[in-house]
C-alpha positions in Angstrom: 0.0 0.0 0.0 2.8 2.4 0.9 4.5 1.8 -2.5 1.3 2.6 -4.3 0.7 5.8 -2.4 4.3 7.0 -1.9 6.4 7.0 -5.1 9.6 7.7 -3.0 9.1 4.4 -1.3 8.6 2.6 -4.6 11.7 4.3 -6.0 13.8 3.3 -2.9 14.5 6.9 -1.9 12.5 6.4 1.3 12.7 3.1 3.2 10.4 1.5 5.7 12.6 0.2 8.5 10.1 -1.2 11.0 6.4 -1.6 11.5 4.5 -2.3 14.8 0.8 -2.9 14.4 -2.2 -3.8 16.4 -4.5 -4.7 13.5 -7.7 -2.6 13.2 -6.7 -0.2 15.9 -3.3 1.5 15.5 0.1 1.1 13.8 3.5 2.8 14.0 5.8 2.9 11.0 9.5 3.9 11.1 11.0 5.3 7.9 14.3 6.8 6.8 15.5 8.6 3.7 18.5 7.7 1.6 18.5 11.3 0.4 19.3 13.9 3.0 17.2 16.4 1.0 14.1 14.3 1.3 12.0 14.3 4.6 10.9 10.7 5.0 8.0 11.5 7.4 6.7 14.4 5.3 7.0 12.3 2.2 4.9 9.5 3.6 2.3 11.8 5.1 1.9 13.8 1.9 0.4 17.2 1.3 -2.3 17.8 3.9 -1.9 14.2 5.0 -3.5 12.9 1.8 -1.1 10.0 1.3 -1.3 8.5 4.8 -5.0 9.2 4.9 -5.5 7.1 1.8 -3.7 4.2 3.5 -5.8 4.7 6.7 -9.0 4.5 4.6 -7.8 1.2 3.0 -7.2 -0.1 6.5 -10.7 0.9 7.5 -9.8 3.7 9.8 -6.8 2.2 11.5 -4.8 5.0 13.2 -1.2 5.3 11.9 1.9 7.1 13.2 4.7 7.7 10.8 8.0 8.3 12.7 11.6 8.9 11.6 14.1 6.1 12.2 17.4 7.2 13.7 20.7 5.4 14.4 20.8 6.9 17.8 18.6 4.6 20.0 17.6 7.4 22.4 16.4 9.6 19.5 14.7 6.7 17.8 12.8 5.7 21.0 11.8 9.4 21.5 10.4 9.5 18.0 8.6 6.2 18.5 6.8 7.5 21.6 5.3 10.4 19.6 3.2 12.4 20.3 4.7 12.4 23.8 7.9 14.4 24.5 10.8 12.6 26.0 13.2 14.2 28.5 15.8 11.4 28.7 16.4 7.7 28.0 18.4 5.6 30.5 19.6 2.3 28.8 20.2 -1.0 30.6 22.4 -2.9 28.2 22.4 -6.1 30.2 18.8 -6.9 29.4 18.1 -4.7 26.4 15.7 -2.5 28.3 15.5 1.2 28.9 13.8 3.7 31.2 12.2 6.7 29.4 11.7 9.8 31.4 8.9 12.1 30.4 7.4 15.3 31.9 4.9 14.6 34.6 2.0 16.0 32.6 2.7 13.8 29.6 3.0 10.4 31.4 -0.4 9.3 30.4 0.1 10.4 26.8 3.4 8.5 26.6 1.9 5.3 27.9 -1.2 5.6 25.9 -4.7 4.1 26.2 -4.3 0.7 28.0 -0.5 1.1 27.4 -0.8 0.9 23.6 1.6 3.8 22.8 4.4 2.3 24.9 3.7 -1.2 23.7 3.9 -0.3 20.0 7.0 1.8 20.6 8.7 -1.2 22.2 7.8 -3.4 19.3 8.9 -0.8 16.8 12.3 -0.2 18.4 13.0 -3.7 19.9 13.6 -2.3 23.4 11.8 -3.1 26.6 10.5 0.4 27.6 9.7 1.5 31.1 8.1 4.9 31.2 8.4 7.1 34.3 7.6 10.7 35.1 10.4 13.1 36.0 9.2 13.2 39.6 9.0 9.5 40.0 12.4 9.0 38.4 14.1 11.6 40.6 12.6 9.9 43.7 14.0 6.6 42.6 17.5 8.1 42.1 17.4 9.6 45.6 16.4 6.3 47.2 19.1 4.5 45.2 21.7 7.0 46.3 20.6 6.6 50.0 20.9 2.8 49.8 24.4 3.1 48.2 25.6 5.4 51.0 24.3 2.9 53.6 26.0 0.0 51.8 29.3 1.9 51.7 29.1 2.7 55.4 28.4 -1.0 56.2 31.4 -2.1 54.0 33.6 0.4 55.8 32.6 -1.0 59.2 33.3 -4.5 58.0 36.8 -3.5 56.8 37.5 -1.8 60.1 36.4 -4.9 62.0 38.8 -7.1 60.1 41.7 -4.6 60.1 43.1 -6.2 63.2 43.5 -9.5 61.5 46.2 -8.1 59.2 48.6 -7.3 62.1 52.3 -8.2 61.4 54.1 -9.4 64.4 57.7 -8.4 65.0 60.4 -10.9 65.9 60.5 -9.5 69.4 56.7 -10.2 69.9 57.2 -13.7 68.6 60.1 -14.3 70.9 58.1 -13.1 73.9 55.5 -15.9 73.1 58.1 -18.6 73.1 59.4 -19.9 76.4 63.0 -21.1 76.1 64.4 -22.5 79.4 67.6 -20.8 80.7 70.8 -22.8 80.4 71.2 -23.0 84.2 67.7 -24.3 84.9 67.6 -27.7 86.5 65.6 -30.3 84.6 64.6 -33.7 85.8 65.5 -36.6 83.6 61.8 -37.2 83.0 61.2 -33.7 81.7 64.3 -33.8 79.4 62.9 -37.1 77.9 59.5 -35.5 77.2 60.5 -32.0 76.0 63.2 -30.9 73.7 64.8 -27.6 74.6 64.9 -25.2 71.6 68.4 -24.0 70.8 69.0 -20.5 69.4 69.1 -21.6 65.8 65.6 -23.3 66.2 64.3 -20.0 67.7 65.5 -18.0 64.7 64.0 -20.5 62.3 60.7 -20.5 64.2 60.5 -16.7 64.1 61.1 -16.8 60.4 58.3 -19.3 59.8 55.8 -17.4 62.0 56.4 -14.2 60.0 56.0 -16.2 56.7 52.8 -18.0 57.7 51.1 -15.9 60.5 48.0 -18.1 60.4 49.8 -20.9 62.3 49.9 -20.6 66.0 53.3 -20.3 67.7 52.5 -23.4 69.9 51.9 -25.5 66.8 55.2 -24.5 65.2 57.1 -25.0 68.5 55.6 -28.5 68.8 57.0 -29.3 65.3 60.5 -28.4 66.5 60.1 -30.4 69.7 59.0 -33.6 67.8 
């Protein structure tokens, strides 16, 4: 039908990029021009709307929106939601969706009767579209910011709690925890059979291992040397 009513489409100067339709009720058609001097929307609508009206009559009164395709998704989505005005488009690339912000007084217009305008725009562009008013969107941003601040404070408290676990012990502190009997201490034969006295070289090696692997307790390492 468009090729019959619009010579520029028949000649390939104007191209239909996408169509979203709810048969018998309303359609949206995205078009683009291969000639920068040719307005694709105006060409399809025709003088006084004669061209598009002829197509509407053939479809028995089905409403039709002709919108301009654009390589910039935010502009394209804004055009697709015509006649509503779009303030901003926030994309969520992970799931191919976007949040469209519109003036408060145009929220109903952007959504359309029973959500039809938003639904057709989503089909036309291929994006999942969530429409919010400026007031609602700003409120969500404030709540999100408050939650982030609370989360950051919680993380900071957690890091502070674990800070003490990263303490590096000095050789002097390690030595203080190791009891080495003095040379002039009297030992019973039974004690000498059960316990091995650490000599100075063992102490130095033990200190080195504690510094290398602080997760092991001093007693465990000392027992290894006594075995």
